[in-house]
C-alpha positions as CSV (number, residue, x, y, z in Angstrom):
1,M,-83.9,-30.8,81.5
2,T,-86.7,-33.3,80.9
3,L,-89.9,-32.5,79.0
4,A,-91.9,-32.8,82.2
5,T,-89.8,-30.2,84.2
6,A,-89.9,-27.9,81.2
7,G,-93.7,-27.8,81.5
8,F,-94.6,-30.1,78.6
9,S,-95.8,-33.0,80.7
10,P,-99.4,-32.9,79.3
11,F,-98.0,-33.6,75.8
12,P,-96.6,-37.0,74.8
13,P,-93.1,-36.6,73.3
14,E,-94.2,-38.4,70.2
15,L,-96.8,-35.6,69.6
16,L,-94.1,-32.9,70.0
17,L,-92.0,-34.7,67.4
18,V,-94.9,-34.9,65.0
19,L,-95.6,-31.1,65.5
20,A,-91.9,-30.3,64.9
21,A,-91.8,-32.5,61.7
22,S,-95.0,-30.8,60.5
23,L,-93.4,-27.4,60.9
24,L,-90.4,-28.5,58.9
25,L,-92.6,-29.7,56.1
26,W,-94.5,-26.4,55.9
27,S,-93.4,-24.4,52.8
28,R,-93.7,-21.1,54.7
29,V,-91.1,-22.4,57.2
30,H,-88.9,-23.3,54.3
31,R,-89.1,-19.7,53.0
32,V,-88.3,-18.3,56.4
33,L,-85.3,-20.5,56.8
34,L,-84.1,-19.6,53.3
35,R,-84.4,-15.9,54.0
36,L,-82.4,-16.4,57.2
37,T,-79.7,-18.3,55.2
38,V,-79.4,-15.4,52.8
39,R,-79.3,-12.9,55.6
40,C,-76.5,-14.8,57.3
41,G,-74.5,-14.6,54.1
42,E,-75.1,-10.9,53.8
43,W,-74.0,-10.4,57.4
44,G,-70.9,-12.5,56.8
45,A,-72.0,-15.3,59.2
46,F,-71.0,-17.9,56.7
47,Q,-70.7,-20.8,59.1
48,A,-74.3,-20.2,60.2
49,A,-75.4,-20.0,56.6
50,L,-73.6,-23.3,55.8
51,A,-75.3,-25.0,58.8
52,L,-78.7,-23.8,57.6
53,T,-78.1,-25.1,54.1
54,R,-77.3,-28.5,55.5
55,L,-80.6,-28.5,57.4
56,L,-82.6,-27.3,54.4
57,E,-81.1,-29.9,52.1
58,W,-83.1,-32.5,54.0
59,L,-86.4,-30.7,53.5
60,P,-88.8,-31.1,50.5
61,L,-88.1,-27.7,48.9
62,T,-89.5,-26.5,45.5
63,A,-87.1,-26.5,42.6
64,R,-86.7,-22.8,42.8
65,M,-85.9,-22.9,46.5
66,R,-83.4,-25.7,46.0
67,T,-81.6,-23.6,43.3
68,L,-81.4,-20.7,45.7
69,L,-80.1,-23.0,48.4
70,W,-77.5,-24.3,46.0
71,R,-76.2,-20.8,45.4
72,E,-76.1,-19.8,49.1
73,K,-74.2,-23.0,49.8
74,L,-71.5,-22.2,47.2
75,Y,-71.2,-18.6,48.4
76,A,-70.6,-19.8,51.9
77,H,-68.0,-22.4,50.9
78,S,-66.2,-19.9,48.8
79,A,-66.2,-17.2,51.5
80,L,-64.9,-19.7,54.0
81,G,-62.1,-20.7,51.8
82,N,-63.5,-24.2,50.9
83,T,-62.4,-23.5,47.4
84,G,-62.3,-27.0,46.0
85,T,-65.9,-27.7,47.1
86,A,-67.1,-24.3,45.9
87,V,-65.5,-24.8,42.4
88,A,-66.9,-28.3,41.9
89,G,-70.4,-26.9,42.6
90,A,-69.8,-23.8,40.5
91,R,-68.9,-26.0,37.5
92,R,-72.3,-27.7,37.7
93,L,-74.1,-24.5,38.4
94,A,-72.5,-22.9,35.3
95,V,-74.0,-25.6,33.1
96,H,-77.4,-25.1,34.7
97,A,-77.1,-21.3,34.3
98,K,-76.4,-21.6,30.6
99,A,-79.0,-24.2,30.0
100,D,-81.8,-22.4,31.8
101,G,-80.7,-18.8,31.2
102,C,-80.5,-18.3,35.0
103,T,-78.6,-15.0,35.5
104,R,-78.5,-15.3,39.3
105,C,-76.8,-18.7,39.0
106,A,-74.4,-17.1,36.5
107,T,-73.5,-14.4,39.0
108,C,-72.8,-17.1,41.6
109,A,-70.7,-19.2,39.3
110,V,-68.6,-16.2,38.1
111,N,-67.9,-15.1,41.6
112,V,-66.8,-18.5,42.7
113,F,-64.6,-19.0,39.7
114,I,-62.9,-15.6,40.1
115,N,-62.4,-16.1,43.9
116,A,-60.7,-19.4,43.0
117,G,-58.4,-17.8,40.4
118,L,-60.3,-19.4,37.5
119,Y,-60.6,-16.2,35.4
120,R,-60.9,-17.9,32.0
121,E,-63.7,-20.2,33.3
122,A,-65.5,-17.1,34.5
123,L,-65.2,-15.4,31.1
124,D,-66.2,-18.6,29.3
125,L,-69.6,-18.5,31.0
126,E,-70.3,-15.2,29.2
127,R,-69.3,-16.5,25.7
128,G,-72.2,-17.4,23.5
129,W,-74.7,-16.0,26.0
130,K,-76.3,-12.8,24.9
131,G,-78.1,-12.3,28.1
132,P,-81.8,-11.3,28.7
133,S,-83.7,-9.4,26.0
134,E,-84.8,-5.8,26.5
135,E,-88.3,-7.2,27.2
136,A,-87.1,-9.3,30.1
137,P,-87.9,-8.2,33.7
138,S,-85.6,-5.5,35.0
139,A,-84.4,-7.8,37.8
140,E,-83.1,-10.3,35.3
141,R,-81.4,-7.6,33.2
142,N,-79.8,-6.1,36.4
143,E,-78.5,-9.5,37.3
144,W,-76.9,-9.9,33.9
145,A,-75.3,-6.4,34.3
146,L,-73.9,-7.7,37.6
147,V,-72.4,-10.8,35.8
148,R,-70.6,-8.5,33.3
149,F,-69.5,-6.1,36.0
150,N,-67.9,-9.0,38.0
151,L,-66.1,-10.2,34.9
152,V,-64.1,-6.9,34.9
153,E,-62.2,-8.4,37.8
154,A,-61.4,-11.5,35.8
155,V,-60.0,-9.4,33.0
156,Y,-57.6,-7.3,35.1
157,N,-56.5,-10.4,37.0
158,L,-55.5,-11.9,33.7
159,G,-53.2,-9.0,33.4
160,S,-54.9,-6.2,31.4
161,W,-55.9,-3.2,33.3
162,E,-56.6,-1.3,30.1
163,A,-59.0,-4.0,28.8
164,A,-60.7,-4.1,32.2
165,S,-61.2,-0.3,32.1
166,A,-62.6,-0.5,28.6
167,R,-65.1,-3.2,29.7
168,L,-66.1,-1.3,32.7
169,S,-66.8,1.8,30.6
170,T,-69.2,-0.1,28.4
171,L,-71.3,-0.9,31.5
172,E,-71.6,2.6,32.8
173,E,-75.0,3.5,31.3
174,T,-76.5,0.1,32.3
175,A,-75.2,0.5,35.8
176,R,-76.9,3.9,36.2
177,G,-80.3,2.2,36.2
178,F,-79.3,-0.3,38.9
179,P,-78.8,1.5,42.2
180,F,-77.0,-1.3,44.0
181,L,-74.5,-1.7,41.1
182,W,-74.2,2.1,40.5
183,N,-73.2,2.7,44.2
184,F,-70.4,0.1,43.9
185,F,-69.4,1.1,40.4
186,P,-66.9,3.8,41.5
187,V,-65.1,1.2,43.7
188,Q,-64.2,-1.0,40.7
189,R,-63.2,2.1,38.7
190,A,-61.1,3.4,41.6
191,W,-59.3,0.0,41.9
192,I,-58.3,0.1,38.3
193,L,-57.2,3.8,38.5
194,A,-55.1,3.1,41.6
195,H,-53.3,0.2,39.9
196,T,-52.6,2.3,36.8
197,G,-51.0,5.1,38.9
198,R,-53.9,7.5,38.9
199,G,-54.4,7.8,42.7
200,E,-56.0,11.2,42.8
201,E,-58.7,10.2,40.3
202,A,-59.2,7.0,42.3
203,L,-59.8,9.0,45.5
204,A,-62.2,11.3,43.6
205,A,-64.2,8.3,42.3
206,L,-64.6,6.9,45.8
207,E,-66.3,10.1,46.9
208,N,-69.3,8.9,45.0
209,V,-69.7,5.7,47.1
210,D,-72.3,5.6,49.9
211,C,-70.7,3.1,52.3
212,R,-74.0,2.6,54.1
213,L,-75.5,1.0,51.0
214,V,-72.5,-1.3,50.4
215,P,-73.3,-4.9,51.7
216,R,-71.5,-5.7,54.9
217,V,-69.3,-8.4,53.3
218,Y,-67.9,-5.9,50.8
219,R,-67.3,-2.9,53.0
220,S,-63.7,-4.0,53.5
221,E,-63.1,-3.7,49.8
222,V,-64.0,0.0,49.8
223,R,-61.3,0.6,52.5
224,F,-58.8,-1.6,50.6
225,T,-59.5,0.4,47.4
226,R,-58.9,3.7,49.2
227,A,-55.7,2.2,50.6
228,A,-54.5,1.3,47.1
229,A,-55.2,4.8,45.9
230,L,-53.2,6.3,48.7
231,L,-50.4,3.8,48.1
232,A,-50.3,5.0,44.5
233,L,-49.8,8.6,45.9
234,C,-47.1,7.4,48.3
235,R,-49.2,8.5,51.2
236,Y,-48.1,5.4,53.2
237,E,-49.4,6.2,56.7
238,E,-52.9,7.0,55.4
239,A,-52.8,3.9,53.2
240,E,-51.9,1.7,56.2
241,R,-54.7,3.1,58.3
242,E,-57.2,2.4,55.6
243,A,-55.9,-1.1,55.0
244,R,-56.1,-1.9,58.7
245,M,-59.6,-0.6,58.9
246,G,-60.5,-2.8,56.0
247,L,-59.1,-5.8,57.9
248,K,-61.3,-5.0,60.8
249,L,-64.3,-5.0,58.5
250,A,-63.4,-8.1,56.6
251,R,-65.9,-11.0,56.7
252,R,-64.7,-13.2,53.9
253,A,-61.5,-15.3,54.2
254,S,-60.3,-13.9,50.9
255,S,-60.7,-10.3,52.1
256,T,-58.6,-11.0,55.2
257,R,-55.8,-12.6,53.2
258,N,-55.9,-9.8,50.6
259,G,-55.7,-7.2,53.4
260,L,-52.5,-8.8,54.7
261,F,-50.9,-8.7,51.3
262,L,-51.9,-5.1,50.9
263,L,-50.3,-4.1,54.2
264,G,-47.2,-5.9,52.9
265,R,-47.2,-3.9,49.7
266,I,-47.6,-0.7,51.6
267,A,-44.7,-1.5,54.1
268,M,-42.5,-2.5,51.2
269,A,-43.2,0.7,49.2
270,A,-42.4,2.7,52.4
271,G,-39.0,0.9,52.7
272,R,-39.9,-1.2,55.8
273,L,-38.9,-4.5,54.3
274,E,-38.8,-6.7,57.4
275,E,-42.2,-5.5,58.4
276,A,-43.5,-6.1,54.9
277,L,-42.1,-9.7,55.1
278,R,-44.2,-10.4,58.2
279,F,-47.4,-9.3,56.4
280,F,-46.5,-11.2,53.2
281,E,-45.8,-14.4,55.2
282,A,-49.1,-14.1,57.1
283,G,-50.9,-13.7,53.8
284,A,-49.0,-16.6,52.1
285,T,-49.8,-19.0,55.0
286,H,-53.4,-17.9,55.4
287,A,-56.0,-20.6,55.0
288,Y,-57.4,-19.0,51.9
289,K,-55.3,-20.0,48.9
290,G,-57.3,-18.8,45.9
291,Q,-56.0,-15.9,43.7
292,G,-53.3,-13.9,45.5
293,G,-50.8,-13.9,42.7
294,D,-49.9,-10.2,43.0
295,G,-49.3,-10.6,46.8
296,L,-47.1,-13.6,46.3
297,L,-45.2,-11.9,43.5
298,A,-44.5,-8.9,45.8
299,W,-43.4,-11.2,48.6
300,G,-40.8,-12.7,46.3
301,D,-39.7,-9.2,45.2
302,C,-39.4,-8.2,48.9
303,L,-37.2,-11.2,49.6
304,G,-35.1,-10.4,46.6
305,K,-34.5,-6.8,47.9
306,L,-33.2,-8.4,51.1
307,G,-30.8,-10.6,49.2
308,R,-32.8,-13.8,50.0
309,H,-32.8,-14.9,46.4
310,E,-33.6,-18.6,46.9
311,E,-36.6,-17.8,49.1
312,A,-37.7,-15.3,46.5
313,R,-37.7,-18.0,43.8
314,E,-39.8,-20.2,46.1
315,A,-42.3,-17.3,46.5
316,W,-42.5,-16.8,42.8
317,Q,-43.0,-20.6,42.3
318,R,-46.1,-20.3,44.6
319,V,-47.5,-17.7,42.2
320,L,-47.4,-20.3,39.4
321,A,-48.9,-22.9,41.6
322,R,-51.7,-20.9,43.2
323,D,-52.7,-18.3,40.7
324,T,-51.8,-20.0,37.4
325,Q,-54.0,-17.9,35.1
326,S,-53.0,-14.5,36.4
327,G,-50.9,-11.8,34.9
328,A,-48.8,-12.2,38.1
329,A,-48.0,-15.7,37.1
330,S,-46.6,-14.5,33.8
331,K,-44.4,-12.0,35.7
332,A,-43.3,-14.7,38.1
333,A,-42.3,-17.0,35.3
334,S,-40.3,-14.2,33.7
335,R,-38.5,-13.6,37.1
336,L,-37.7,-17.3,37.2
337,G,-36.3,-17.2,33.7
338,L,-39.0,-19.6,32.4
339,H,-40.3,-17.3,29.6
340,E,-40.8,-13.7,28.6
341,P,-43.9,-12.0,30.0
342,R,-46.9,-12.9,27.8
343,P,-49.1,-10.1,26.4
344,A,-52.0,-9.3,28.8
345,A,-55.4,-10.9,28.0
346,S,-57.8,-8.5,26.3
347,G,-60.9,-10.0,28.0
């Protein structure tokens, strides 16, 4: 359709281009586009968020806006499974976060590192950084609490559920004053309880979560945590229903892959080994390759139960290649006869 037939004939095309360019140079438009980018990330529309970041990169943003744009771009890359790109950016962001004391940038860097299986790098960001003072704005102190909360995941992925539980307990009083964190706090606690055989306590903890207040991109995690608690109680049919509901809610590539591995673990525990293999294979071949050591380890164990020992060794080798820092990697190495399991990291 030409400009004339669209009803724009009184206006020269050059003028329309000037008007469009002027709008893109207007700071208020920049703020609107940035808010839209953030909203897309919250909705799980990561491709749209990434497209908006590419547009915004060409605009003359303020330094503060550009830092926000940087974070949203890394979140989108990480959620879509573009792990290498996300990690490269997170390394630079971590340097900036420490230099400028930017807690929001620290949160982003920690999340990207953990999603990529770089648990030690995530914990390194905390070392030597005391965080905001008591006189700092509450938003800054809340963000620092979120950094420390997310690091609980780094600790248990390194292999120590006990150390993770202890770290989480130290954050309880702080979390009470931060409604967003306090609502999600029982999910982290329930995940740890489920993986230490305390399924009933895990289910009880989840009763304190208001799912309506959980961001859309994390709602699948609530379902997966409930499934893990039910699995710990050998309530396999209920666990499978919860895991499948979590898959339907999944927005991030990592959540989808983790849901497939969880279904595999449930089927294997229920004795349905061939079905479990299908889920494990779907998870192992999923585009998202970060973390996943526990799922790959279970895949190898399932293959071993079926007498497919060479394939089991190949699955355990993948743990070493993909989730090198994890506690699962230590177990895989032991299964392969490479060394004895190392003590779990204390965090």
